[in-house]
Every structure is written in structure tokens, then in C-alpha cells.
N, C-alpha and C positions, 0 to 999 in steps of 0.2 A: 495152514501155516504160510504157504506160498502167497495166498491171497492177502493175508495180513501184511506180509512183507511188501508186496506190491502197493497195497493201500497206504502203508506208512511212507513208502518212497514217493508216492503221488502227493501225499499230504506235505511231505518235506519240500518237494519241488514247488507245490502250490504256495506254501509259506514263503519260500525263497523268492518266487516271482512276485508275489503280493508285496513283500517287503521292498523289492527293487522298484516296483511301480509306485509305491507310496513315497519312496525316497526321490524318485524322478519327479513326481508331482510336487513335492515340497520344494525341490530345487527350481522347478519351472515357476512356481508361485513366488519364490524369493527373487528370482531374476525379474519377473514381471513387476513386483513391487519396487525393486531397486530402480528399474527403468523409469517408472512413474515418479519416484522420488527425485530422480535426477532432472526429469522434465519440469517438475513443480519448482525445484530450486532454481532452474534456469529462468523460468517464467517470472518468479518472484524477483530475481535480480534484474531482469528486463523491466519489470514494472517499477522497481525502485529507481532505476536510471531514468526512465521516461517521466516518472513523477517529479524527480529532482529537476530535470530539464524543463518541464512544464512550469514548475514554480519559478525557476530562474527567468524564463521567458515572460511570464506574467508580471514578475517584479519589474523587469526592464520596461515592459509596456506601460505599467502604472507610473513609473518614474518619468517616462517620456510624456505621457498625457499630462501629468502634474506640471512638468516643466513647460510644456506647450501652453497650458492654461495660464500659468503665472506670467509667461512672456507676453501673451496676448491680452490678458486682463489683470493689469497690475492693481495692487490695493489702492483704492481711492482714498485721497486725503479728505478729511472732514473740512467742510467749509467754515469760514470764520463765524458765520451766523449760527451754525450748528454747535460749534464749540462754545460760543457765548451762551446759547440756550442751555447747554449741558452744565455750564458753570452756574447759571442762575438756578437751575434745578437742584444742583448739589447744595447750594447755599440755602435754599428753601427746606431741603431735607434736614440740614443741620439745625435750622431754626426750630423745626417741629420736634426735634429730639430733645 
């Protein structure tokens, strides 16, 4: 009888300790996951800021290169001879239609 009581007490203590260990383990895992979720969120925010900054910088650089090109290489005007040949070509096309 005494042995059974001691055995039941030991089982009860074991179940209590086991329950506490499992609870602590779950808590530790939740804290770990929460920490990584926070780090991931921070990294995603940083990535979005840097991506936006890079896009803005690239846009400004492209605009600068286009402006520089347009300033250094203006559109050439067609010469009178080319315009005359183009007019003759247009007239020939109209005649064939």
C-alpha cells in the first residue's frame, strides 16, 4: 500500500515536472519564432527602403544621361536634298496606288 502511494506520488511529480518542461519548451519556441519574425520584418522593411532608393537613383541617372545625350547630340535636321527625295518618293508611291 505504501509502495503504491509512493509510486502514485512519483508519477504525479513526474507528470507535473513533464508538464512544466513542455510548457517551458513551448514558451521558448514561441519566443524564438517571435524573434525571427521581428528580424524578418525588419529586413523586409530595409529591403523595401533600399529598393525604393535604388529605383530613384537609377531613374535620376537615366534622366541625367538622356539630358546629357540630348544636349550633346541634338536631332539633326534633314537636308533639303533628302526632303526633296522623300517628296519624290511619296509622289511615286501615290502614283502606283
